Biopython code that builds the backbone (N, CA, C, O; Angstrom):
import numpy as np
from Bio.PDB.StructureBuilder import StructureBuilder

atoms = [
    (1, "MET", "N", (173.618, 73.691, 241.907)),
    (1, "MET", "CA", (172.660, 72.969, 241.096)),
    (1, "MET", "C", (172.060, 73.914, 240.064)),
    (1, "MET", "O", (171.731, 75.062, 240.365)),
    (2, "GLU", "N", (171.928, 73.421, 238.875)),
    (2, "GLU", "CA", (171.424, 74.226, 237.763)),
    (2, "GLU", "C", (170.071, 74.885, 238.068)),
    (2, "GLU", "O", (169.872, 76.063, 237.771)),
    (3, "LYS", "N", (169.142, 74.120, 238.661)),
    (3, "LYS", "CA", (167.806, 74.658, 238.929)),
    (3, "LYS", "C", (167.827, 75.787, 239.951)),
    (3, "LYS", "O", (166.916, 76.615, 239.982)),
    (4, "LEU", "N", (168.857, 75.825, 240.785)),
    (4, "LEU", "CA", (168.924, 76.832, 241.840)),
    (4, "LEU", "C", (170.098, 77.792, 241.633)),
    (4, "LEU", "O", (170.580, 78.400, 242.588)),
    (5, "SER", "N", (170.550, 77.925, 240.403)),
    (5, "SER", "CA", (171.748, 78.715, 240.144)),
    (5, "SER", "C", (171.593, 80.191, 240.518)),
    (5, "SER", "O", (172.596, 80.858, 240.772)),
    (6, "ASN", "N", (170.390, 80.708, 240.558)),
    (6, "ASN", "CA", (170.171, 82.112, 240.916)),
    (6, "ASN", "C", (169.766, 82.300, 242.378)),
    (6, "ASN", "O", (169.431, 83.411, 242.790)),
    (7, "VAL", "N", (169.793, 81.240, 243.149)),
    (7, "VAL", "CA", (169.420, 81.308, 244.557)),
    (7, "VAL", "C", (170.703, 81.347, 245.394)),
    (7, "VAL", "O", (171.558, 80.472, 245.256)),
    (8, "PRO", "N", (170.841, 82.360, 246.263)),
    (8, "PRO", "CA", (172.063, 82.421, 247.078)),
    (8, "PRO", "C", (172.128, 81.265, 248.075)),
    (8, "PRO", "O", (171.107, 80.783, 248.566)),
    (9, "THR", "N", (173.349, 80.841, 248.357)),
    (9, "THR", "CA", (173.534, 79.796, 249.355)),
    (9, "THR", "C", (173.428, 80.398, 250.747)),
    (9, "THR", "O", (173.483, 81.617, 250.910)),
    (10, "ALA", "N", (173.278, 79.547, 251.740)),
    (10, "ALA", "CA", (173.232, 80.023, 253.121)),
    (10, "ALA", "C", (174.519, 80.773, 253.458)),
    (10, "ALA", "O", (174.479, 81.817, 254.109)),
    (11, "THR", "N", (175.647, 80.249, 253.021)),
    (11, "THR", "CA", (176.930, 80.897, 253.270)),
    (11, "THR", "C", (176.967, 82.283, 252.635)),
    (11, "THR", "O", (177.454, 83.235, 253.245)),
    (12, "GLU", "N", (176.455, 82.398, 251.419)),
    (12, "GLU", "CA", (176.403, 83.702, 250.741)),
    (12, "GLU", "C", (175.496, 84.685, 251.475)),
    (12, "GLU", "O", (175.669, 85.899, 251.363)),
    (13, "LEU", "N", (174.538, 84.162, 252.218)),
    (13, "LEU", "CA", (173.640, 85.011, 253.006)),
    (13, "LEU", "C", (174.196, 85.296, 254.401)),
    (13, "LEU", "O", (173.543, 85.948, 255.216)),
    (14, "GLY", "N", (175.405, 84.803, 254.667)),
    (14, "GLY", "CA", (176.035, 85.049, 255.957)),
    (14, "GLY", "C", (175.713, 84.020, 257.025)),
    (14, "GLY", "O", (176.015, 84.229, 258.200)),
    (15, "ILE", "N", (175.108, 82.923, 256.633)),
    (15, "ILE", "CA", (174.779, 81.852, 257.579)),
    (15, "ILE", "C", (175.850, 80.773, 257.453)),
    (15, "ILE", "O", (175.936, 80.114, 256.416)),
    (16, "PRO", "N", (176.667, 80.580, 258.485)),
    (16, "PRO", "CA", (177.784, 79.629, 258.375)),
    (16, "PRO", "C", (177.343, 78.179, 258.527)),
    (16, "PRO", "O", (177.524, 77.574, 259.583)),
    (17, "VAL", "N", (176.768, 77.633, 257.475)),
    (17, "VAL", "CA", (176.289, 76.263, 257.526)),
    (17, "VAL", "C", (176.579, 75.566, 256.201)),
    (17, "VAL", "O", (176.512, 76.174, 255.133)),
    (18, "VAL", "N", (176.898, 74.294, 256.291)),
    (18, "VAL", "CA", (177.079, 73.471, 255.106)),
    (18, "VAL", "C", (176.250, 72.214, 255.316)),
    (18, "VAL", "O", (176.426, 71.511, 256.312)),
    (19, "LEU", "N", (175.358, 71.930, 254.395)),
    (19, "LEU", "CA", (174.518, 70.738, 254.471)),
    (19, "LEU", "C", (174.830, 69.851, 253.280)),
    (19, "LEU", "O", (174.998, 70.337, 252.161)),
    (20, "SER", "N", (174.906, 68.574, 253.516)),
    (20, "SER", "CA", (175.243, 67.651, 252.434)),
    (20, "SER", "C", (174.409, 66.390, 252.509)),
    (20, "SER", "O", (174.048, 65.914, 253.585)),
    (21, "THR", "N", (174.119, 65.874, 251.350)),
    (21, "THR", "CA", (173.591, 64.524, 251.240)),
    (21, "THR", "C", (174.770, 63.708, 250.752)),
    (21, "THR", "O", (175.257, 63.917, 249.641)),
    (22, "VAL", "N", (175.227, 62.789, 251.568)),
    (22, "VAL", "CA", (176.475, 62.117, 251.253)),
    (22, "VAL", "C", (176.256, 60.634, 250.990)),
    (22, "VAL", "O", (175.662, 59.904, 251.784)),
    (23, "ARG", "N", (176.756, 60.240, 249.857)),
    (23, "ARG", "CA", (176.836, 58.828, 249.528)),
    (23, "ARG", "C", (178.205, 58.649, 248.907)),
    (23, "ARG", "O", (178.623, 59.460, 248.080)),
    (24, "GLY", "N", (178.881, 57.637, 249.281)),
    (24, "GLY", "CA", (180.198, 57.456, 248.700)),
    (24, "GLY", "C", (180.747, 56.078, 248.994)),
    (24, "GLY", "O", (180.128, 55.262, 249.675)),
    (25, "PHE", "N", (181.907, 55.854, 248.466)),
    (25, "PHE", "CA", (182.576, 54.587, 248.636)),
    (25, "PHE", "C", (183.979, 54.836, 249.157)),
    (25, "PHE", "O", (184.602, 55.848, 248.835)),
    (26, "VAL", "N", (184.461, 53.924, 249.950)),
    (26, "VAL", "CA", (185.832, 53.977, 250.430)),
    (26, "VAL", "C", (186.473, 52.621, 250.170)),
    (26, "VAL", "O", (185.793, 51.627, 249.916)),
    (27, "THR", "N", (187.797, 52.608, 250.240)),
    (27, "THR", "CA", (188.520, 51.349, 250.099)),
    (27, "THR", "C", (189.333, 51.124, 251.359)),
    (27, "THR", "O", (189.551, 52.043, 252.148)),
    (28, "LYS", "N", (189.768, 49.921, 251.532)),
    (28, "LYS", "CA", (190.659, 49.609, 252.643)),
    (28, "LYS", "C", (191.995, 50.302, 252.407)),
    (28, "LYS", "O", (192.410, 50.516, 251.268)),
    (29, "LYS", "N", (192.647, 50.642, 253.490)),
    (29, "LYS", "CA", (193.966, 51.245, 253.406)),
    (29, "LYS", "C", (194.908, 50.281, 252.681)),
    (29, "LYS", "O", (194.869, 49.071, 252.901)),
    (30, "GLY", "N", (195.747, 50.836, 251.822)),
    (30, "GLY", "CA", (196.725, 50.017, 251.125)),
    (30, "GLY", "C", (196.316, 49.569, 249.732)),
    (30, "GLY", "O", (197.112, 48.936, 249.038)),
    (31, "VAL", "N", (195.092, 49.880, 249.302)),
    (31, "VAL", "CA", (194.694, 49.512, 247.943)),
    (31, "VAL", "C", (195.552, 50.323, 246.965)),
    (31, "VAL", "O", (195.653, 51.541, 247.110)),
    (32, "PRO", "N", (196.160, 49.681, 245.988)),
    (32, "PRO", "CA", (197.012, 50.400, 245.036)),
    (32, "PRO", "C", (196.253, 51.512, 244.305)),
    (32, "PRO", "O", (195.068, 51.383, 243.998)),
    (33, "GLY", "N", (196.968, 52.598, 244.039)),
    (33, "GLY", "CA", (196.361, 53.760, 243.399)),
    (33, "GLY", "C", (195.680, 53.452, 242.077)),
    (33, "GLY", "O", (194.614, 53.998, 241.789)),
    (34, "ASP", "N", (196.280, 52.585, 241.269)),
    (34, "ASP", "CA", (195.670, 52.264, 239.978)),
    (34, "ASP", "C", (194.356, 51.522, 240.152)),
    (34, "ASP", "O", (193.446, 51.680, 239.339)),
    (35, "ARG", "N", (194.245, 50.719, 241.194)),
    (35, "ARG", "CA", (192.981, 50.006, 241.464)),
    (35, "ARG", "C", (191.912, 50.983, 241.948)),
    (35, "ARG", "O", (190.749, 50.888, 241.553)),
    (36, "LYS", "N", (192.316, 51.926, 242.809)),
    (36, "LYS", "CA", (191.361, 52.937, 243.280)),
    (36, "LYS", "C", (190.858, 53.781, 242.110)),
    (36, "LYS", "O", (189.668, 54.085, 242.025)),
    (37, "LYS", "N", (191.763, 54.156, 241.215)),
    (37, "LYS", "CA", (191.378, 54.956, 240.049)),
    (37, "LYS", "C", (190.432, 54.170, 239.147)),
    (37, "LYS", "O", (189.478, 54.730, 238.607)),
    (38, "GLN", "N", (190.695, 52.876, 238.983)),
    (38, "GLN", "CA", (189.820, 52.027, 238.162)),
    (38, "GLN", "C", (188.418, 51.975, 238.768)),
    (38, "GLN", "O", (187.425, 52.085, 238.048)),
    (39, "LEU", "N", (188.337, 51.808, 240.081)),
    (39, "LEU", "CA", (187.043, 51.775, 240.765)),
    (39, "LEU", "C", (186.330, 53.119, 240.641)),
    (39, "LEU", "O", (185.137, 53.169, 240.341)),
    (40, "GLU", "N", (187.066, 54.211, 240.873)),
    (40, "GLU", "CA", (186.469, 55.545, 240.772)),
    (40, "GLU", "C", (185.912, 55.786, 239.369)),
    (40, "GLU", "O", (184.774, 56.235, 239.224)),
    (41, "ASP", "N", (186.693, 55.497, 238.353)),
    (41, "ASP", "CA", (186.244, 55.705, 236.972)),
    (41, "ASP", "C", (184.997, 54.882, 236.657)),
    (41, "ASP", "O", (184.071, 55.372, 236.011)),
    (42, "ALA", "N", (184.978, 53.633, 237.114)),
    (42, "ALA", "CA", (183.823, 52.766, 236.851)),
    (42, "ALA", "C", (182.576, 53.276, 237.572)),
    (42, "ALA", "O", (181.480, 53.257, 237.011)),
    (43, "MET", "N", (182.744, 53.736, 238.824)),
    (43, "MET", "CA", (181.592, 54.232, 239.580)),
    (43, "MET", "C", (181.032, 55.512, 238.946)),
    (43, "MET", "O", (179.817, 55.670, 238.823)),
    (44, "ILE", "N", (181.915, 56.411, 238.550)),
    (44, "ILE", "CA", (181.450, 57.653, 237.920)),
    (44, "ILE", "C", (180.745, 57.339, 236.607)),
    (44, "ILE", "O", (179.709, 57.932, 236.303)),
    (45, "LYS", "N", (181.295, 56.414, 235.827)),
    (45, "LYS", "CA", (180.646, 56.022, 234.574)),
    (45, "LYS", "C", (179.262, 55.438, 234.853)),
    (45, "LYS", "O", (178.300, 55.760, 234.157)),
    (46, "ALA", "N", (179.161, 54.589, 235.858)),
    (46, "ALA", "CA", (177.866, 53.986, 236.200)),
    (46, "ALA", "C", (176.857, 55.055, 236.611)),
    (46, "ALA", "O", (175.676, 54.959, 236.279)),
    (47, "MET", "N", (177.321, 56.068, 237.331)),
    (47, "MET", "CA", (176.402, 57.117, 237.793)),
    (47, "MET", "C", (175.986, 58.064, 236.679)),
    (47, "MET", "O", (175.093, 58.890, 236.872)),
    (48, "GLU", "N", (176.617, 57.958, 235.517)),
    (48, "GLU", "CA", (176.193, 58.740, 234.351)),
    (48, "GLU", "C", (175.005, 58.077, 233.646)),
    (48, "GLU", "O", (174.371, 58.698, 232.794)),
    (49, "HIS", "N", (174.700, 56.833, 233.991)),
    (49, "HIS", "CA", (173.615, 56.095, 233.341)),
    (49, "HIS", "C", (172.282, 56.801, 233.569)),
    (49, "HIS", "O", (172.060, 57.416, 234.612)),
    (50, "LYS", "N", (171.413, 56.704, 232.592)),
    (50, "LYS", "CA", (170.133, 57.421, 232.663)),
    (50, "LYS", "C", (169.295, 57.018, 233.873)),
    (50, "LYS", "O", (168.548, 57.846, 234.396)),
    (51, "TYR", "N", (169.398, 55.772, 234.333)),
    (51, "TYR", "CA", (168.614, 55.356, 235.498)),
    (51, "TYR", "C", (169.081, 56.061, 236.766)),
    (51, "TYR", "O", (168.263, 56.487, 237.581)),
    (52, "PHE", "N", (170.394, 56.183, 236.932)),
    (52, "PHE", "CA", (170.897, 56.885, 238.110)),
    (52, "PHE", "C", (170.618, 58.377, 237.992)),
    (52, "PHE", "O", (170.274, 59.024, 238.982)),
    (53, "GLN", "N", (170.762, 58.920, 236.804)),
    (53, "GLN", "CA", (170.466, 60.343, 236.607)),
    (53, "GLN", "C", (168.990, 60.628, 236.885)),
    (53, "GLN", "O", (168.653, 61.682, 237.425)),
    (54, "SER", "N", (168.114, 59.698, 236.519)),
    (54, "SER", "CA", (166.692, 59.835, 236.816)),
    (54, "SER", "C", (166.459, 59.805, 238.328)),
    (54, "SER", "O", (165.650, 60.571, 238.851)),
    (55, "PHE", "N", (167.166, 58.923, 239.020)),
    (55, "PHE", "CA", (167.087, 58.867, 240.480)),
    (55, "PHE", "C", (167.480, 60.204, 241.080)),
    (55, "PHE", "O", (166.792, 60.714, 241.965)),
    (56, "LEU", "N", (168.591, 60.782, 240.605)),
    (56, "LEU", "CA", (169.022, 62.079, 241.121)),
    (56, "LEU", "C", (167.945, 63.132, 240.915)),
    (56, "LEU", "O", (167.638, 63.901, 241.825)),
    (57, "THR", "N", (167.376, 63.166, 239.726)),
    (57, "THR", "CA", (166.314, 64.134, 239.433)),
    (57, "THR", "C", (165.121, 63.926, 240.362)),
    (57, "THR", "O", (164.546, 64.891, 240.866)),
    (58, "ASP", "N", (164.756, 62.683, 240.584)),
    (58, "ASP", "CA", (163.607, 62.367, 241.443)),
    (58, "ASP", "C", (163.793, 62.838, 242.879)),
    (58, "ASP", "O", (162.815, 63.146, 243.561)),
    (59, "ILE", "N", (165.057, 62.899, 243.350)),
    (59, "ILE", "CA", (165.277, 63.341, 244.725)),
    (59, "ILE", "C", (165.736, 64.805, 244.799)),
    (59, "ILE", "O", (166.193, 65.277, 245.839)),
    (60, "GLY", "N", (165.602, 65.506, 243.667)),
    (60, "GLY", "CA", (165.881, 66.937, 243.663)),
    (60, "GLY", "C", (167.331, 67.311, 243.419)),
    (60, "GLY", "O", (167.728, 68.447, 243.679)),
    (61, "LEU", "N", (168.122, 66.381, 242.928)),
    (61, "LEU", "CA", (169.524, 66.660, 242.635)),
    (61, "LEU", "C", (169.746, 66.644, 241.133)),
    (61, "LEU", "O", (168.820, 66.403, 240.357)),
    (62, "ASP", "N", (170.969, 66.900, 240.735)),
    (62, "ASP", "CA", (171.310, 66.794, 239.327)),
    (62, "ASP", "C", (172.702, 66.196, 239.186)),
    (62, "ASP", "O", (173.312, 65.796, 240.177)),
    (63, "SER", "N", (173.203, 66.136, 237.964)),
    (63, "SER", "CA", (174.472, 65.454, 237.707)),
    (63, "SER", "C", (175.659, 66.120, 238.400)),
    (63, "SER", "O", (176.705, 65.490, 238.557)),
    (64, "THR", "N", (175.521, 67.372, 238.816)),
    (64, "THR", "CA", (176.631, 68.033, 239.502)),
    (64, "THR", "C", (176.870, 67.459, 240.892)),
    (64, "THR", "O", (177.886, 67.758, 241.520)),
    (65, "SER", "N", (175.952, 66.647, 241.373)),
    (65, "SER", "CA", (176.138, 66.043, 242.698)),
    (65, "SER", "C", (177.065, 64.829, 242.654)),
    (65, "SER", "O", (177.443, 64.303, 243.700)),
    (66, "VAL", "N", (177.425, 64.387, 241.476)),
    (66, "VAL", "CA", (178.347, 63.271, 241.324)),
    (66, "VAL", "C", (179.758, 63.839, 241.189)),
    (66, "VAL", "O", (180.055, 64.570, 240.244)),
    (67, "VAL", "N", (180.617, 63.498, 242.138)),
    (67, "VAL", "CA", (181.999, 63.993, 242.101)),
    (67, "VAL", "C", (182.957, 62.838, 242.319)),
    (67, "VAL", "O", (182.573, 61.770, 242.795)),
    (68, "GLY", "N", (184.198, 63.071, 241.966)),
    (68, "GLY", "CA", (185.232, 62.067, 242.133)),
    (68, "GLY", "C", (185.832, 62.082, 243.527)),
    (68, "GLY", "O", (185.387, 62.815, 244.411)),
    (69, "ALA", "N", (186.842, 61.264, 243.699)),
    (69, "ALA", "CA", (187.456, 61.049, 245.009)),
    (69, "ALA", "C", (188.041, 62.321, 245.608)),
    (69, "ALA", "O", (187.895, 62.555, 246.808)),
    (70, "ASP", "N", (188.696, 63.141, 244.803)),
    (70, "ASP", "CA", (189.323, 64.351, 245.346)),
    (70, "ASP", "C", (188.283, 65.290, 245.944)),
    (70, "ASP", "O", (188.421, 65.736, 247.083)),
    (71, "GLU", "N", (187.251, 65.584, 245.178)),
    (71, "GLU", "CA", (186.218, 66.502, 245.664)),
    (71, "GLU", "C", (185.450, 65.900, 246.836)),
    (71, "GLU", "O", (185.149, 66.594, 247.807)),
    (72, "TRP", "N", (185.135, 64.618, 246.746)),
    (72, "TRP", "CA", (184.402, 63.962, 247.831)),
    (72, "TRP", "C", (185.241, 63.952, 249.103)),
    (72, "TRP", "O", (184.720, 64.150, 250.200)),
    (73, "GLY", "N", (186.539, 63.722, 248.950)),
    (73, "GLY", "CA", (187.435, 63.751, 250.102)),
    (73, "GLY", "C", (187.438, 65.114, 250.779)),
    (73, "GLY", "O", (187.436, 65.198, 252.007)),
    (74, "LYS", "N", (187.441, 66.184, 249.986)),
    (74, "LYS", "CA", (187.392, 67.543, 250.538)),
    (74, "LYS", "C", (186.084, 67.759, 251.304)),
    (74, "LYS", "O", (186.083, 68.358, 252.380)),
    (75, "GLN", "N", (184.992, 67.279, 250.756)),
    (75, "GLN", "CA", (183.700, 67.404, 251.438)),
    (75, "GLN", "C", (183.729, 66.670, 252.772)),
    (75, "GLN", "O", (183.227, 67.177, 253.775)),
    (76, "MET", "N", (184.315, 65.481, 252.784)),
    (76, "MET", "CA", (184.396, 64.701, 254.017)),
    (76, "MET", "C", (185.243, 65.421, 255.067)),
    (76, "MET", "O", (184.909, 65.405, 256.252)),
    (77, "GLU", "N", (186.331, 66.046, 254.639)),
    (77, "GLU", "CA", (187.199, 66.781, 255.566)),
    (77, "GLU", "C", (186.439, 67.943, 256.215)),
    (77, "GLU", "O", (186.540, 68.160, 257.423)),
    (78, "VAL", "N", (185.684, 68.681, 255.409)),
    (78, "VAL", "CA", (184.893, 69.805, 255.938)),
    (78, "VAL", "C", (183.843, 69.294, 256.916)),
    (78, "VAL", "O", (183.664, 69.864, 257.992)),
    (79, "MET", "N", (183.147, 68.221, 256.543)),
    (79, "MET", "CA", (182.113, 67.677, 257.420)),
    (79, "MET", "C", (182.710, 67.170, 258.727)),
    (79, "MET", "O", (182.137, 67.394, 259.793)),
    (80, "LEU", "N", (183.849, 66.492, 258.662)),
    (80, "LEU", "CA", (184.499, 65.988, 259.865)),
    (80, "LEU", "C", (184.888, 67.142, 260.787)),
    (80, "LEU", "O", (184.674, 67.068, 261.997)),
    (81, "ALA", "N", (185.452, 68.197, 260.226)),
    (81, "ALA", "CA", (185.853, 69.359, 261.032)),
    (81, "ALA", "C", (184.642, 70.005, 261.689)),
    (81, "ALA", "O", (184.686, 70.350, 262.870)),
    (82, "GLU", "N", (183.571, 70.169, 260.939)),
    (82, "GLU", "CA", (182.347, 70.783, 261.480)),
    (82, "GLU", "C", (181.726, 69.919, 262.575)),
    (82, "GLU", "O", (181.361, 70.421, 263.637)),
    (83, "MET", "N", (181.610, 68.633, 262.314)),
    (83, "MET", "CA", (181.004, 67.737, 263.299)),
    (83, "MET", "C", (181.850, 67.670, 264.569)),
    (83, "MET", "O", (181.315, 67.683, 265.678)),
    (84, "THR", "N", (183.158, 67.601, 264.404)),
    (84, "THR", "CA", (184.056, 67.552, 265.557)),
    (84, "THR", "C", (183.923, 68.815, 266.395)),
    (84, "THR", "O", (183.832, 68.741, 267.620)),
    (85, "ALA", "N", (183.912, 69.963, 265.747)),
    (85, "ALA", "CA", (183.777, 71.240, 266.467)),
    (85, "ALA", "C", (182.463, 71.296, 267.239)),
    (85, "ALA", "O", (182.440, 71.738, 268.388)),
    (86, "GLN", "N", (181.385, 70.859, 266.630)),
    (86, "GLN", "CA", (180.086, 70.908, 267.293)),
    (86, "GLN", "C", (180.007, 69.911, 268.447)),
    (86, "GLN", "O", (179.447, 70.224, 269.498)),
    (87, "LEU", "N", (180.557, 68.726, 268.261)),
    (87, "LEU", "CA", (180.552, 67.742, 269.343)),
    (87, "LEU", "C", (181.401, 68.206, 270.519)),
    (87, "LEU", "O", (181.062, 67.944, 271.673)),
    (88, "LYS", "N", (182.497, 68.891, 270.232)),
    (88, "LYS", "CA", (183.314, 69.469, 271.310)),
    (88, "LYS", "C", (182.540, 70.569, 272.029)),
    (88, "LYS", "O", (182.538, 70.628, 273.259)),
    (89, "ALA", "N", (181.884, 71.437, 271.266)),
    (89, "ALA", "CA", (181.106, 72.533, 271.855)),
    (89, "ALA", "C", (179.991, 72.015, 272.749)),
    (89, "ALA", "O", (179.644, 72.643, 273.749)),
    (90, "LEU", "N", (179.442, 70.885, 272.388)),
    (90, "LEU", "CA", (178.376, 70.276, 273.179)),
    (90, "LEU", "C", (178.908, 69.429, 274.338)),
    (90, "LEU", "O", (178.131, 68.953, 275.166)),
    (91, "GLY", "N", (180.214, 69.243, 274.396)),
    (91, "GLY", "CA", (180.823, 68.495, 275.468)),
    (91, "GLY", "C", (180.814, 66.990, 275.297)),
    (91, "GLY", "O", (181.094, 66.254, 276.243)),
    (92, "TYR", "N", (180.494, 66.524, 274.100)),
    (92, "TYR", "CA", (180.467, 65.085, 273.868)),
    (92, "TYR", "C", (181.857, 64.509, 273.656)),
    (92, "TYR", "O", (182.102, 63.344, 273.970)),
    (93, "ILE", "N", (182.771, 65.318, 273.126)),
    (93, "ILE", "CA", (184.157, 64.892, 272.980)),
    (93, "ILE", "C", (185.059, 66.018, 273.452)),
    (93, "ILE", "O", (184.656, 67.180, 273.476)),
    (94, "LYS", "N", (186.282, 65.668, 273.828)),
    (94, "LYS", "CA", (187.231, 66.674, 274.336)),
    (94, "LYS", "C", (188.248, 67.051, 273.298)),
    (94, "LYS", "O", (189.118, 67.882, 273.560)),
]
sb = StructureBuilder()
sb.init_structure("model")
sb.init_model(0)
sb.init_chain("A")
sb.init_seg("    ")
for serial, (resi, resn, name, xyz) in enumerate(atoms, 1):
    if name == "N":
        sb.init_residue(resn, " ", resi, " ")
    sb.init_atom(name, np.array(xyz, "f"), 0.0, 1.0, " ", f" {name:<3s}", serial, name[0])
structure = sb.get_structure()
């Protein structure tokens, strides 16, 4: 985030943690790629609107928090791996 560009992350400080505020959209399996791309493009365009950008500012975020499907998918993969590992460590899942 621009406002915190000079502040080291927890990972940079040697603390192995990733925290996210996640909002996103998914589609049903089998939706054609061109339809998914159309939806992604429309959602990103909508989130560029000044009202949504104002919302982001109000909650302490900025426009860099809006990402497309590829980046969001990577974030979801990391979160799933972390949550799964912790739930296993706690004995909730095997």
